[in-house]
Predicted model as a PDB file, atoms N, CA, C, CB and O in Angstrom, pLDDT in the B-factor column:
MODEL        1                                                                  
ATOM      1  N   MET A   1      71.207  71.837 146.886  1.00 60.00           N  
ATOM      2  CA  MET A   1      71.138  71.071 145.161  1.00 60.00           C  
ATOM      3  C   MET A   1      72.192  72.145 144.219  1.00 60.00           C  
ATOM      4  CB  MET A   1      69.029  71.151 144.264  1.00 60.00           C  
ATOM      5  O   MET A   1      72.295  73.372 144.181  1.00 60.00           O  
ATOM      6  N   ILE A   2      72.644  71.424 143.756  1.00 70.00           N  
ATOM      7  CA  ILE A   2      73.576  72.332 142.587  1.00 70.00           C  
ATOM      8  C   ILE A   2      72.876  72.592 141.333  1.00 70.00           C  
ATOM      9  CB  ILE A   2      74.968  71.550 142.089  1.00 70.00           C  
ATOM     10  O   ILE A   2      72.399  71.700 140.632  1.00 70.00           O  
ATOM     11  N   ASN A   3      72.828  73.863 141.066  1.00 72.00           N  
ATOM     12  CA  ASN A   3      71.908  74.251 139.818  1.00 72.00           C  
ATOM     13  C   ASN A   3      73.176  73.653 138.646  1.00 72.00           C  
ATOM     14  CB  ASN A   3      71.400  76.345 139.709  1.00 72.00           C  
ATOM     15  O   ASN A   3      74.258  73.686 139.233  1.00 72.00           O  
ATOM     16  N   LEU A   4      73.295  73.272 137.586  1.00 65.00           N  
ATOM     17  CA  LEU A   4      73.873  73.204 136.331  1.00 65.00           C  
ATOM     18  C   LEU A   4      73.015  73.794 135.040  1.00 65.00           C  
ATOM     19  CB  LEU A   4      74.182  71.784 136.151  1.00 65.00           C  
ATOM     20  O   LEU A   4      71.822  73.614 134.793  1.00 65.00           O  
ATOM     21  N   PRO A   5      73.727  74.345 134.498  1.00 67.00           N  
ATOM     22  CA  PRO A   5      73.431  74.531 133.162  1.00 67.00           C  
ATOM     23  C   PRO A   5      72.603  73.904 132.124  1.00 67.00           C  
ATOM     24  CB  PRO A   5      74.311  74.509 132.766  1.00 67.00           C  
ATOM     25  O   PRO A   5      73.400  73.156 131.559  1.00 67.00           O  
ATOM     26  N   LEU A   6      71.526  73.783 131.578  1.00 83.00           N  
ATOM     27  CA  LEU A   6      71.238  72.877 130.770  1.00 83.00           C  
ATOM     28  C   LEU A   6      72.468  73.042 129.307  1.00 83.00           C  
ATOM     29  CB  LEU A   6      69.560  73.098 130.481  1.00 83.00           C  
ATOM     30  O   LEU A   6      72.873  74.057 128.740  1.00 83.00           O  
ATOM     31  N   ILE A   7      72.777  71.599 129.072  1.00 84.00           N  
ATOM     32  CA  ILE A   7      73.274  71.677 127.836  1.00 84.00           C  
ATOM     33  C   ILE A   7      72.962  71.137 126.853  1.00 84.00           C  
ATOM     34  CB  ILE A   7      74.159  71.505 127.807  1.00 84.00           C  
ATOM     35  O   ILE A   7      72.653  69.950 126.740  1.00 84.00           O  
ATOM     36  N   ARG A   8      73.015  72.124 125.848  1.00 84.00           N  
ATOM     37  CA  ARG A   8      72.320  72.159 124.755  1.00 84.00           C  
ATOM     38  C   ARG A   8      73.349  72.030 123.138  1.00 84.00           C  
ATOM     39  CB  ARG A   8      71.484  73.560 124.977  1.00 84.00           C  
ATOM     40  O   ARG A   8      74.373  72.645 122.842  1.00 84.00           O  
ATOM     41  N   GLU A   9      72.725  71.188 122.495  1.00 86.00           N  
ATOM     42  CA  GLU A   9      73.627  71.103 121.156  1.00 86.00           C  
ATOM     43  C   GLU A   9      73.482  72.083 120.038  1.00 86.00           C  
ATOM     44  CB  GLU A   9      73.397  69.825 120.492  1.00 86.00           C  
ATOM     45  O   GLU A   9      72.386  72.269 119.509  1.00 86.00           O  
ATOM     46  N   ILE A  10      74.330  72.576 119.748  1.00 84.00           N  
ATOM     47  CA  ILE A  10      74.180  73.944 118.957  1.00 84.00           C  
ATOM     48  C   ILE A  10      74.901  73.859 117.357  1.00 84.00           C  
ATOM     49  CB  ILE A  10      75.020  75.238 119.940  1.00 84.00           C  
ATOM     50  O   ILE A  10      75.359  74.807 116.719  1.00 84.00           O  
ATOM     51  N   TYR A  11      74.835  72.389 116.940  1.00 85.00           N  
ATOM     52  CA  TYR A  11      75.197  71.933 115.872  1.00 85.00           C  
ATOM     53  C   TYR A  11      75.251  70.568 115.920  1.00 85.00           C  
ATOM     54  CB  TYR A  11      76.236  72.455 115.514  1.00 85.00           C  
ATOM     55  O   TYR A  11      76.084  69.943 116.577  1.00 85.00           O  
ATOM     56  N   PHE A  12      74.024  69.877 114.962  1.00 88.00           N  
ATOM     57  CA  PHE A  12      74.096  68.258 115.039  1.00 88.00           C  
ATOM     58  C   PHE A  12      74.450  67.796 113.953  1.00 88.00           C  
ATOM     59  CB  PHE A  12      72.901  67.526 115.356  1.00 88.00           C  
ATOM     60  O   PHE A  12      74.365  68.214 112.799  1.00 88.00           O  
ATOM     61  N   GLY A  13      74.918  66.758 114.478  1.00 88.00           N  
ATOM     62  CA  GLY A  13      76.062  65.797 113.371  1.00 88.00           C  
ATOM     63  C   GLY A  13      77.685  66.059 113.814  1.00 88.00           C  
ATOM     64  O   GLY A  13      77.709  66.561 114.938  1.00 88.00           O  
ATOM     65  N   THR A  14      78.658  65.917 113.412  1.00 89.00           N  
ATOM     66  CA  THR A  14      80.058  65.875 113.121  1.00 89.00           C  
ATOM     67  C   THR A  14      80.552  67.032 112.233  1.00 89.00           C  
ATOM     68  CB  THR A  14      80.370  64.584 112.481  1.00 89.00           C  
ATOM     69  O   THR A  14      80.589  66.994 111.003  1.00 89.00           O  
ATOM     70  N   THR A  15      80.946  68.125 113.055  1.00 88.00           N  
ATOM     71  CA  THR A  15      81.801  69.374 112.430  1.00 88.00           C  
ATOM     72  C   THR A  15      83.137  68.837 111.807  1.00 88.00           C  
ATOM     73  CB  THR A  15      82.213  70.551 113.651  1.00 88.00           C  
ATOM     74  O   THR A  15      83.714  67.870 112.305  1.00 88.00           O  
ATOM     75  N   ASP A  16      83.635  69.535 110.637  1.00 87.00           N  
ATOM     76  CA  ASP A  16      84.708  69.685 110.340  1.00 87.00           C  
ATOM     77  C   ASP A  16      85.283  70.870 110.836  1.00 87.00           C  
ATOM     78  CB  ASP A  16      84.759  69.538 109.213  1.00 87.00           C  
ATOM     79  O   ASP A  16      84.785  71.658 111.640  1.00 87.00           O  
ATOM     80  N   ARG A  17      86.679  70.937 110.129  1.00 85.00           N  
ATOM     81  CA  ARG A  17      87.529  72.268 110.846  1.00 85.00           C  
ATOM     82  C   ARG A  17      87.198  73.571 110.320  1.00 85.00           C  
ATOM     83  CB  ARG A  17      89.144  72.198 110.635  1.00 85.00           C  
ATOM     84  O   ARG A  17      87.669  74.445 111.047  1.00 85.00           O  
ATOM     85  N   ARG A  18      86.629  73.982 109.432  1.00 87.00           N  
ATOM     86  CA  ARG A  18      86.349  75.016 109.119  1.00 87.00           C  
ATOM     87  C   ARG A  18      84.420  75.364 109.663  1.00 87.00           C  
ATOM     88  CB  ARG A  18      86.843  74.976 107.541  1.00 87.00           C  
ATOM     89  O   ARG A  18      83.812  76.432 109.586  1.00 87.00           O  
ATOM     90  N   GLN A  19      83.973  74.162 110.121  1.00 87.00           N  
ATOM     91  CA  GLN A  19      82.578  74.340 110.550  1.00 87.00           C  
ATOM     92  C   GLN A  19      82.843  74.614 112.368  1.00 87.00           C  
ATOM     93  CB  GLN A  19      81.522  72.748 110.061  1.00 87.00           C  
ATOM     94  O   GLN A  19      82.098  75.390 112.967  1.00 87.00           O  
ATOM     95  N   MET A  20      83.772  74.010 112.961  1.00 83.00           N  
ATOM     96  CA  MET A  20      84.395  74.366 114.104  1.00 83.00           C  
ATOM     97  C   MET A  20      84.773  75.615 114.723  1.00 83.00           C  
ATOM     98  CB  MET A  20      85.249  73.865 114.043  1.00 83.00           C  
ATOM     99  O   MET A  20      84.463  75.978 115.858  1.00 83.00           O  
ATOM    100  N   PHE A  21      85.600  76.354 113.721  1.00 82.00           N  
ATOM    101  CA  PHE A  21      86.138  77.644 113.656  1.00 82.00           C  
ATOM    102  C   PHE A  21      84.751  78.912 113.562  1.00 82.00           C  
ATOM    103  CB  PHE A  21      87.216  77.610 112.229  1.00 82.00           C  
ATOM    104  O   PHE A  21      84.703  79.987 114.159  1.00 82.00           O  
ATOM    105  N   ARG A  22      83.736  78.322 112.611  1.00 84.00           N  
ATOM    106  CA  ARG A  22      82.567  79.152 112.360  1.00 84.00           C  
ATOM    107  C   ARG A  22      81.395  79.105 113.508  1.00 84.00           C  
ATOM    108  CB  ARG A  22      81.987  78.694 110.998  1.00 84.00           C  
ATOM    109  O   ARG A  22      80.587  80.024 113.645  1.00 84.00           O  
ATOM    110  N   LEU A  23      81.407  77.512 114.594  1.00 81.00           N  
ATOM    111  CA  LEU A  23      80.935  77.676 115.735  1.00 81.00           C  
ATOM    112  C   LEU A  23      81.488  78.713 117.129  1.00 81.00           C  
ATOM    113  CB  LEU A  23      80.924  76.458 115.968  1.00 81.00           C  
ATOM    114  O   LEU A  23      80.779  79.304 117.943  1.00 81.00           O  
ATOM    115  N   PHE A  24      83.189  78.663 117.026  1.00 78.00           N  
ATOM    116  CA  PHE A  24      83.665  79.417 118.172  1.00 78.00           C  
ATOM    117  C   PHE A  24      83.290  80.981 117.417  1.00 78.00           C  
ATOM    118  CB  PHE A  24      85.514  79.042 118.633  1.00 78.00           C  
ATOM    119  O   PHE A  24      83.198  81.936 118.188  1.00 78.00           O  
ATOM    120  N   ASP A  25      83.152  81.141 116.447  1.00 77.00           N  
ATOM    121  CA  ASP A  25      83.052  82.512 116.187  1.00 77.00           C  
ATOM    122  C   ASP A  25      81.701  83.325 115.794  1.00 77.00           C  
ATOM    123  CB  ASP A  25      83.917  82.670 115.220  1.00 77.00           C  
ATOM    124  O   ASP A  25      81.507  84.363 115.162  1.00 77.00           O  
ATOM    125  N   ARG A  26      80.953  82.500 116.374  1.00 75.00           N  
ATOM    126  CA  ARG A  26      79.225  82.874 115.778  1.00 75.00           C  
ATOM    127  C   ARG A  26      78.737  84.199 116.679  1.00 75.00           C  
ATOM    128  CB  ARG A  26      77.850  81.293 116.182  1.00 75.00           C  
ATOM    129  O   ARG A  26      77.950  84.996 116.167  1.00 75.00           O  
ATOM    130  N   HIS A  27      79.195  84.386 117.932  1.00 68.00           N  
ATOM    131  CA  HIS A  27      78.955  85.823 119.021  1.00 68.00           C  
ATOM    132  C   HIS A  27      79.602  87.063 118.513  1.00 68.00           C  
ATOM    133  CB  HIS A  27      79.681  85.630 120.629  1.00 68.00           C  
ATOM    134  O   HIS A  27      79.322  88.192 118.914  1.00 68.00           O  
ATOM    135  N   GLU A  28      80.628  86.731 117.459  1.00 73.00           N  
ATOM    136  CA  GLU A  28      81.293  88.091 117.048  1.00 73.00           C  
ATOM    137  C   GLU A  28      80.687  89.521 116.386  1.00 73.00           C  
ATOM    138  CB  GLU A  28      82.181  87.689 116.138  1.00 73.00           C  
ATOM    139  O   GLU A  28      81.144  90.663 116.368  1.00 73.00           O  
ATOM    140  N   GLN A  29      79.694  89.048 115.958  1.00 71.00           N  
ATOM    141  CA  GLN A  29      78.869  90.646 115.187  1.00 71.00           C  
ATOM    142  C   GLN A  29      77.954  91.052 116.026  1.00 71.00           C  
ATOM    143  CB  GLN A  29      77.931  90.520 113.639  1.00 71.00           C  
ATOM    144  O   GLN A  29      77.085  91.727 115.475  1.00 71.00           O  
ATOM    145  N   ARG A  30      77.750  90.821 117.715  1.00 70.00           N  
ATOM    146  CA  ARG A  30      77.258  91.734 118.524  1.00 70.00           C  
ATOM    147  C   ARG A  30      77.631  92.869 118.355  1.00 70.00           C  
ATOM    148  CB  ARG A  30      77.401  91.511 119.599  1.00 70.00           C  
ATOM    149  O   ARG A  30      78.809  93.075 118.066  1.00 70.00           O  
ATOM    150  N   PRO A  31      76.671  93.968 118.499  1.00 70.00           N  
ATOM    151  CA  PRO A  31      77.551  94.904 118.888  1.00 70.00           C  
ATOM    152  C   PRO A  31      78.036  95.436 120.038  1.00 70.00           C  
ATOM    153  CB  PRO A  31      77.282  95.627 118.479  1.00 70.00           C  
ATOM    154  O   PRO A  31      78.756  96.434 120.075  1.00 70.00           O  
ATOM    155  N   ASP A  32      77.659  94.790 121.009  1.00 71.00           N  
ATOM    156  CA  ASP A  32      78.463  95.191 122.671  1.00 71.00           C  
ATOM    157  C   ASP A  32      79.328  94.215 122.746  1.00 71.00           C  
ATOM    158  CB  ASP A  32      77.489  95.142 124.234  1.00 71.00           C  
ATOM    159  O   ASP A  32      79.250  93.576 123.795  1.00 71.00           O  
ATOM    160  N   ARG A  33      80.414  93.751 121.736  1.00 67.00           N  
ATOM    161  CA  ARG A  33      81.219  92.913 121.654  1.00 67.00           C  
ATOM    162  C   ARG A  33      82.496  92.752 122.781  1.00 67.00           C  
ATOM    163  CB  ARG A  33      81.545  93.114 120.449  1.00 67.00           C  
ATOM    164  O   ARG A  33      82.983  91.735 123.274  1.00 67.00           O  
ATOM    165  N   TRP A  34      82.815  94.149 122.967  1.00 69.00           N  
ATOM    166  CA  TRP A  34      83.790  94.550 123.945  1.00 69.00           C  
ATOM    167  C   TRP A  34      83.459  94.969 125.183  1.00 69.00           C  
ATOM    168  CB  TRP A  34      84.471  95.444 123.515  1.00 69.00           C  
ATOM    169  O   TRP A  34      84.292  95.082 126.082  1.00 69.00           O  
ATOM    170  N   GLN A  35      82.268  95.217 125.308  1.00 76.00           N  
ATOM    171  CA  GLN A  35      82.024  95.629 126.750  1.00 76.00           C  
ATOM    172  C   GLN A  35      81.485  94.895 127.951  1.00 76.00           C  
ATOM    173  CB  GLN A  35      81.271  96.541 126.687  1.00 76.00           C  
ATOM    174  O   GLN A  35      81.235  95.291 129.089  1.00 76.00           O  
ATOM    175  N   ASN A  36      81.390  93.845 127.443  1.00 72.00           N  
ATOM    176  CA  ASN A  36      80.771  92.651 129.071  1.00 72.00           C  
ATOM    177  C   ASN A  36      81.905  91.618 128.866  1.00 72.00           C  
ATOM    178  CB  ASN A  36      78.682  91.528 128.945  1.00 72.00           C  
ATOM    179  O   ASN A  36      82.792  91.872 128.050  1.00 72.00           O  
ATOM    180  N   ASP A  37      81.914  90.541 129.523  1.00 69.00           N  
ATOM    181  CA  ASP A  37      82.009  89.405 129.949  1.00 69.00           C  
ATOM    182  C   ASP A  37      81.459  88.368 129.095  1.00 69.00           C  
ATOM    183  CB  ASP A  37      81.539  89.409 131.073  1.00 69.00           C  
ATOM    184  O   ASP A  37      80.233  88.370 128.988  1.00 69.00           O  
ATOM    185  N   ASP A  38      82.203  87.365 128.382  1.00 66.00           N  
ATOM    186  CA  ASP A  38      81.543  86.876 127.281  1.00 66.00           C  
ATOM    187  C   ASP A  38      81.450  85.241 127.551  1.00 66.00           C  
ATOM    188  CB  ASP A  38      82.344  87.320 125.907  1.00 66.00           C  
ATOM    189  O   ASP A  38      81.143  84.464 126.647  1.00 66.00           O  
ATOM    190  N   SER A  39      81.725  84.850 128.781  1.00 67.00           N  
ATOM    191  CA  SER A  39      81.948  83.498 129.068  1.00 67.00           C  
ATOM    192  C   SER A  39      80.082  82.976 129.164  1.00 67.00           C  
ATOM    193  CB  SER A  39      83.071  83.337 130.717  1.00 67.00           C  
ATOM    194  O   SER A  39      79.775  81.831 128.830  1.00 67.00           O  
ATOM    195  N   ALA A  40      79.296  83.711 129.521  1.00 69.00           N  
ATOM    196  CA  ALA A  40      78.051  83.384 129.969  1.00 69.00           C  
ATOM    197  C   ALA A  40      76.876  82.965 128.424  1.00 69.00           C  
ATOM    198  CB  ALA A  40      77.575  84.853 130.979  1.00 69.00           C  
ATOM    199  O   ALA A  40      75.777  82.414 128.358  1.00 69.00           O  
ATOM    200  N   LEU A  41      77.981  83.669 127.184  1.00 71.00           N  
ATOM    201  CA  LEU A  41      77.219  83.562 125.884  1.00 71.00           C  
ATOM    202  C   LEU A  41      77.474  81.598 125.541  1.00 71.00           C  
ATOM    203  CB  LEU A  41      78.113  84.908 124.444  1.00 71.00           C  
ATOM    204  O   LEU A  41      76.648  80.801 125.098  1.00 71.00           O  
ATOM    205  N   CYS A  42      78.680  81.400 125.890  1.00 72.00           N  
ATOM    206  CA  CYS A  42      78.921  80.056 125.312  1.00 72.00           C  
ATOM    207  C   CYS A  42      78.237  78.698 126.492  1.00 72.00           C  
ATOM    208  CB  CYS A  42      80.809  79.963 125.071  1.00 72.00           C  
ATOM    209  O   CYS A  42      78.003  77.570 126.059  1.00 72.00           O  
ATOM    210  N   THR A  43      78.031  79.031 127.779  1.00 75.00           N  
ATOM    211  CA  THR A  43      77.919  78.225 128.418  1.00 75.00           C  
ATOM    212  C   THR A  43      76.902  77.239 128.527  1.00 75.00           C  
ATOM    213  CB  THR A  43      78.090  78.672 129.136  1.00 75.00           C  
ATOM    214  O   THR A  43      75.752  77.664 128.645  1.00 75.00           O  
ATOM    215  N   GLY A  44      77.124  75.757 128.509  1.00 79.00           N  
ATOM    216  CA  GLY A  44      76.247  74.593 128.285  1.00 79.00           C  
ATOM    217  C   GLY A  44      76.183  74.472 126.602  1.00 79.00           C  
ATOM    218  O   GLY A  44      75.228  73.968 126.012  1.00 79.00           O  
ATOM    219  N   GLU A  45      77.298  74.989 125.986  1.00 80.00           N  
ATOM    220  CA  GLU A  45      76.931  74.743 124.722  1.00 80.00           C  
ATOM    221  C   GLU A  45      78.042  73.725 123.987  1.00 80.00           C  
ATOM    222  CB  GLU A  45      76.767  76.128 124.025  1.00 80.00           C  
ATOM    223  O   GLU A  45      79.225  74.017 124.161  1.00 80.00           O  
ATOM    224  N   ARG A  46      77.770  72.708 123.287  1.00 82.00           N  
ATOM    225  CA  ARG A  46      78.509  71.568 122.960  1.00 82.00           C  
ATOM    226  C   ARG A  46      78.187  71.002 121.245  1.00 82.00           C  
ATOM    227  CB  ARG A  46      78.072  70.427 124.159  1.00 82.00           C  
ATOM    228  O   ARG A  46      77.042  70.812 120.835  1.00 82.00           O  
ATOM    229  N   PHE A  47      79.263  70.822 120.515  1.00 82.00           N  
ATOM    230  CA  PHE A  47      79.181  70.227 119.596  1.00 82.00           C  
ATOM    231  C   PHE A  47      80.209  69.575 119.384  1.00 82.00           C  
ATOM    232  CB  PHE A  47      78.854  70.802 118.802  1.00 82.00           C  
ATOM    233  O   PHE A  47      81.214  70.049 119.915  1.00 82.00           O  
ATOM    234  N   GLU A  48      80.409  68.221 118.527  1.00 85.00           N  
ATOM    235  CA  GLU A  48      81.077  67.028 118.219  1.00 85.00           C  
ATOM    236  C   GLU A  48      81.978  67.740 116.805  1.00 85.00           C  
ATOM    237  CB  GLU A  48      79.858  65.577 117.905  1.00 85.00           C  
ATOM    238  O   GLU A  48      81.524  68.534 115.982  1.00 85.00           O  
ATOM    239  N   ILE A  49      83.193  67.230 116.856  1.00 83.00           N  
ATOM    240  CA  ILE A  49      84.448  67.568 115.576  1.00 83.00           C  
ATOM    241  C   ILE A  49      84.843  65.800 115.653  1.00 83.00           C  
ATOM    242  CB  ILE A  49      86.251  69.066 116.179  1.00 83.00           C  
ATOM    243  O   ILE A  49      84.834  65.040 116.622  1.00 83.00           O  
ATOM    244  N   ALA A  50      85.156  65.567 114.285  1.00 82.00           N  
ATOM    245  CA  ALA A  50      85.507  64.617 113.978  1.00 82.00           C  
ATOM    246  C   ALA A  50      86.910  64.038 114.393  1.00 82.00           C  
ATOM    247  CB  ALA A  50      85.281  64.726 112.921  1.00 82.00           C  
ATOM    248  O   ALA A  50      87.837  64.830 114.561  1.00 82.00           O  
ATOM    249  N   ARG A  51      87.058  62.994 114.525  1.00 83.00           N  
ATOM    250  CA  ARG A  51      88.400  62.378 115.350  1.00 83.00           C  
ATOM    251  C   ARG A  51      89.608  63.263 114.367  1.00 83.00           C  
ATOM    252  CB  ARG A  51      88.583  60.199 115.225  1.00 83.00           C  
ATOM    253  O   ARG A  51      90.452  64.122 114.625  1.00 83.00           O  
ATOM    254  N   ALA A  52      89.296  62.743 113.483  1.00 81.00           N  
ATOM    255  CA  ALA A  52      91.077  63.798 112.478  1.00 81.00           C  
ATOM    256  C   ALA A  52      91.285  65.153 112.375  1.00 81.00           C  
ATOM    257  CB  ALA A  52      91.245  63.680 110.685  1.00 81.00           C  
ATOM    258  O   ALA A  52      92.323  65.596 111.885  1.00 81.00           O  
ATOM    259  N   VAL A  53      90.133  66.067 112.914  1.00 76.00           N  
ATOM    260  CA  VAL A  53      90.309  67.387 113.121  1.00 76.00           C  
ATOM    261  C   VAL A  53      90.608  67.441 114.463  1.00 76.00           C  
ATOM    262  CB  VAL A  53      89.222  68.208 112.736  1.00 76.00           C  
ATOM    263  O   VAL A  53      91.242  68.483 114.631  1.00 76.00           O  
ATOM    264  N   HIS A  54      90.453  66.747 115.697  1.00 73.00           N  
ATOM    265  CA  HIS A  54      90.758  66.942 117.106  1.00 73.00           C  
ATOM    266  C   HIS A  54      92.239  67.005 117.366  1.00 73.00           C  
ATOM    267  CB  HIS A  54      90.151  65.849 117.924  1.00 73.00           C  
ATOM    268  O   HIS A  54      92.738  67.654 118.286  1.00 73.00           O  
ATOM    269  N   ASP A  55      92.827  66.371 116.596  1.00 68.00           N  
ATOM    270  CA  ASP A  55      94.340  65.987 116.582  1.00 68.00           C  
ATOM    271  C   ASP A  55      95.248  67.374 115.890  1.00 68.00           C  
ATOM    272  CB  ASP A  55      94.543  64.417 115.521  1.00 68.00           C  
ATOM    273  O   ASP A  55      96.471  67.314 115.773  1.00 68.00           O  
TER     274      ASP A  55                                                      
ENDMDL                                                                          
END                                                                             
C-alpha cells in the first residue's frame, strides 16, 4: 500500500498574480530557512490560479 500525503487547500478561491507569489514565499520568514531541505514544507499543498495568470 502506498501512503500518499493528504492534499490540502492553502487558499480558498482563485488567486491573482500577486497572491500567487505571496503563497510561494509564505515560509521564507522562518528562522532556519537555509539549514534544512524545504521540500517537505509544501508537500500536499495546493491553490488555484486564474487562467489569465497561468500564461
